[in-house]
NUDO-96314 format. One record per atom (N, C-alpha, C): x, y, z; atom name; residue in one letter. Coordinates in steps of 0.02 Angstrom, whole numbers, plus 32768, in hexadecimal, padded with zeros to 4 digits. Last residue first. Example, Ala and Ser with C-alpha at 12.3 -4.5 7.8 and 13.67 -1.06 7.14 Angstrom:
BEGIN
NODE     xx     yy     zz   name   resn
NODE   8282   7F90   8162      N      s
NODE   82AC   7FCB   8165     CA      s
NODE   8285   8002   818A      C      s
NODE   8294   7EE4   8186      N      a
NODE   8267   7F1F   8186     CA      a
NODE   8294   7F5B   8186      C      a
END
This chain:
BEGIN
NODE     xx     yy     zz   name   resn
NODE   5EE8   2456   41E2      N      k
NODE   5F03   249A   41EA     CA      k
NODE   5F4C   2499   41FB      C      k
NODE   5EC2   23D3   41E4      N      r
NODE   5ECB   23F3   41A3     CA      r
NODE   5EEC   2437   41A8      C      r
NODE   5EAD   23B9   426A      N      e
NODE   5EE8   239A   4249     CA      e
NODE   5EF6   23BC   4206      C      e
NODE   5E33   23F8   4280      N      r
NODE   5E6F   2412   42A2     CA      r
NODE   5EAE   23F6   4281      C      r
NODE   5DDD   23A7   4237      N      e
NODE   5DE6   23ED   4223     CA      e
NODE   5E25   240A   4242      C      e
NODE   5DE7   2330   4281      N      s
NODE   5DFA   2332   423A     CA      s
NODE   5E08   2379   4223      C      s
NODE   5DB3   2357   42FD      N      d
NODE   5DF8   2341   42F8     CA      d
NODE   5E12   2344   42B1      C      d
NODE   5D2F   2374   42D6      N      f
NODE   5D58   23A8   42F3     CA      f
NODE   5DA2   2396   42ED      C      f
NODE   5D04   22F5   42AD      N      n
NODE   5D05   232C   427D     CA      n
NODE   5D32   2365   4296      C      n
NODE   5D0F   22B1   4327      N      k
NODE   5D37   229B   42EE     CA      k
NODE   5D3C   22D3   42BA      C      k
NODE   5CAF   22F8   4373      N      q
NODE   5CF6   22F8   4388     CA      q
NODE   5D23   22E4   434E      C      q
NODE   5C3A   22D6   432F      N      i
NODE   5C4E   231D   4334     CA      i
NODE   5C99   2321   4344      C      i
NODE   5C39   224C   4349      N      k
NODE   5C3D   2264   4304     CA      k
NODE   5C54   22AD   4302      C      k
NODE   5C28   224F   43D4      N      e
NODE   5C64   222F   43B7     CA      e
NODE   5C6F   2247   436F      C      e
NODE   5BAB   228B   43D9      N      v
NODE   5BE4   22AD   43F7     CA      v
NODE   5C25   2290   43DB      C      v
NODE   5B5E   2226   439F      N      m
NODE   5B65   2266   437C     CA      m
NODE   5B9F   228E   4398      C      m
NODE   5B69   21C3   4401      N      g
NODE   5B80   21B6   43BC     CA      g
NODE   5B8B   21F7   4396      C      g
NODE   5B2C   2205   446D      N      r
NODE   5B72   21F0   4472     CA      r
NODE   5B8F   21E4   442B      C      r
NODE   5AA9   2212   443D      N      i
NODE   5AD1   224E   444A     CA      i
NODE   5B1B   223D   444C      C      i
NODE   5A86   218B   4438      N      v
NODE   5A81   21B4   43FC     CA      v
NODE   5AAE   21F2   4404      C      v
NODE   5A94   2164   44BD      N      s
NODE   5ABE   2144   448A     CA      s
NODE   5ABE   216C   4449      C      s
NODE   5A32   21AD   44FF      N      e
NODE   5A79   21BE   450A     CA      e
NODE   5AA5   21A0   44D4      C      e
NODE   59A7   21DB   449B      N      d
NODE   59CC   21A8   44C0     CA      d
NODE   5A15   21BE   44C7      C      d
NODE   595C   227D   44B5      N      e
NODE   5979   224A   448A     CA      e
NODE   599C   2217   44B6      C      e
NODE   5933   22FD   44E6      N      e
NODE   5907   22C3   44E6     CA      e
NODE   591C   228E   44B3      C      e
NODE   5987   2362   44FC      N      l
NODE   5971   235A   44B7     CA      l
NODE   5941   231F   44AF      C      l
NODE   599F   2354   4586      N      e
NODE   5983   2392   456C     CA      e
NODE   5967   238B   4526      C      e
NODE   59D7   22D1   4589      N      d
NODE   5999   22E1   45AE     CA      d
NODE   5978   231F   4591      C      d
NODE   5A49   22E3   453C      N      a
NODE   5A17   22B1   4529     CA      a
NODE   59D4   22C0   454A      C      a
NODE   5A8D   2341   458A      N      i
NODE   5A78   2352   4546     CA      i
NODE   5A40   2323   452F      C      i
NODE   5AA7   22F5   45FB      N      m
NODE   5A7F   2332   4601     CA      m
NODE   5A62   2346   45BC      C      m
NODE   5AFA   2291   45CA      N      h
NODE   5AB9   227E   45E8     CA      h
NODE   5A8B   22BA   45EF      C      h
NODE   5B69   22DF   459C      N      i
NODE   5B3F   22B8   456E     CA      i
NODE   5AFB   22A8   458C      C      i
NODE   5B72   2382   45EB      N      f
NODE   5B85   233C   45E3     CA      f
NODE   5B53   2317   45B7      C      f
NODE   5B9E   242B   45BE      N      k
NODE   5B6D   23F8   45D1     CA      k
NODE   5B88   23B2   45C2      C      k
NODE   5BE8   2499   459A      N      g
NODE   5C01   246D   45CE     CA      g
NODE   5BD0   2438   45E5      C      g
NODE   5BC8   24E2   452E      N      r
NODE   5BB1   24FD   456F     CA      r
NODE   5BC5   24D0   45A9      C      r
NODE   5BF1   2490   44CA      N      k
NODE   5C18   24CE   44D6     CA      k
NODE   5C05   24EF   4518      C      k
NODE   5B89   2434   44CF      N      l
NODE   5BCD   241F   44E3     CA      l
NODE   5BF8   245C   44F3      C      l
NODE   5B22   2482   449C      N      k
NODE   5B1E   246B   44E1     CA      k
NODE   5B62   2453   44FB      C      k
NODE   5B4E   2495   4418      N      k
NODE   5B42   24CE   4444     CA      k
NODE   5B42   24B9   448D      C      k
NODE   5B51   240F   43EA      N      e
NODE   5B8E   2437   43ED     CA      e
NODE   5B86   2472   441B      C      e
NODE   5AC7   23F0   43F2      N      i
NODE   5AF7   23CC   441C     CA      i
NODE   5B37   23F4   4422      C      i
NODE   5A94   2444   438F      N      m
NODE   5A7E   244C   43D4     CA      m
NODE   5AAF   242B   4404      C      m
NODE   5AD5   2410   431D      N      e
NODE   5AE0   2456   4331     CA      e
NODE   5ACC   2460   437A      C      e
NODE   5A9F   238E   431C      N      t
NODE   5AE7   2398   4323     CA      t
NODE   5AF6   23DF   433B      C      t
NODE   5A18   23AB   4303      N      l
NODE   5A2B   238B   4342     CA      l
NODE   5A76   2394   434F      C      l
NODE   5A25   23DF   4282      N      l
NODE   5A0B   2409   42B8     CA      l
NODE   5A1F   23EC   42FC      C      l
NODE   5A55   236E   423E      N      e
NODE   5A7D   23AB   4240     CA      e
NODE   5A66   23D9   4278      C      e
NODE   59EA   2315   424F      N      e
NODE   5A2C   2304   426B     CA      e
NODE   5A58   2343   4270      C      e
NODE   5987   2357   4208      N      r
NODE   597E   234B   424F     CA      r
NODE   59C1   233D   4271      C      r
NODE   59BF   2353   4187      N      g
NODE   59B2   2393   41A8     CA      g
NODE   59AA   238B   41F3      C      g
NODE   59BC   22C8   4172      N      r
NODE   59FC   22ED   4172     CA      r
NODE   59F5   2330   4195      C      r
NODE   5933   22AD   4174      N      r
NODE   595F   228E   41A5     CA      r
NODE   59A1   22B3   41AB      C      r
NODE   590C   22FA   4105      N      i
NODE   58F1   230A   4147     CA      i
NODE   591E   22EC   417D      C      i
NODE   5950   22B9   409E      N      g
NODE   595E   22FF   40AD     CA      g
NODE   5946   2313   40F2      C      g
NODE   5912   223C   40A1      N      k
NODE   595A   2241   40AF     CA      k
NODE   596D   2288   40C1      C      k
NODE   5890   2262   407C      N      e
NODE   589C   2243   40BE     CA      e
NODE   58E6   2248   40D1      C      e
NODE   58A9   228E   3FF9      N      e
NODE   588F   22BC   402B     CA      e
NODE   589C   22A1   4071      C      e
NODE   58D3   2218   3FBE      N      v
NODE   5901   2251   3FBF     CA      v
NODE   58EA   2282   3FF5      C      v
NODE   585F   21CC   3FCA      N      l
NODE   589C   21B6   3FEA     CA      l
NODE   58CF   21EF   3FF1      C      l
NODE   5806   2216   3F7C      N      d
NODE   57F8   220B   3FC3     CA      d
NODE   5837   21F7   3FE9      C      d
NODE   5841   220A   3EFF      N      s
NODE   583E   224D   3F1E     CA      s
NODE   582E   2247   3F69      C      s
NODE   5831   2181   3EE3      N      l
NODE   5874   219D   3EED     CA      l
NODE   5871   21E1   3F10      C      l
NODE   57A5   2141   3F3F      N      n
NODE   57C9   2150   3F02     CA      n
NODE   580A   2173   3F14      C      n
NODE   5759   20BA   3F96      N      c
NODE   5781   20F7   3F96     CA      c
NODE   57A0   2102   3F52      C      c
NODE   56B9   207E   3FB0      N      m
NODE   56F6   2077   3F89     CA      m
NODE   571A   20BB   3F87      C      m
END
């Protein structure tokens, strides 16, 4: 049986993992790497990387519009 603190901890771990993966993807994109290369290097499915790249792009576009 899970309690609230276990759920909060699990959510924090998932969020931290996603943030780290996002940072690594951004660095690799800046180096000119393609999605399939990034997926291979990070040992993730291409669909996961593609979804995160789309999210990164949306965030970038939103920040650029605010300026």
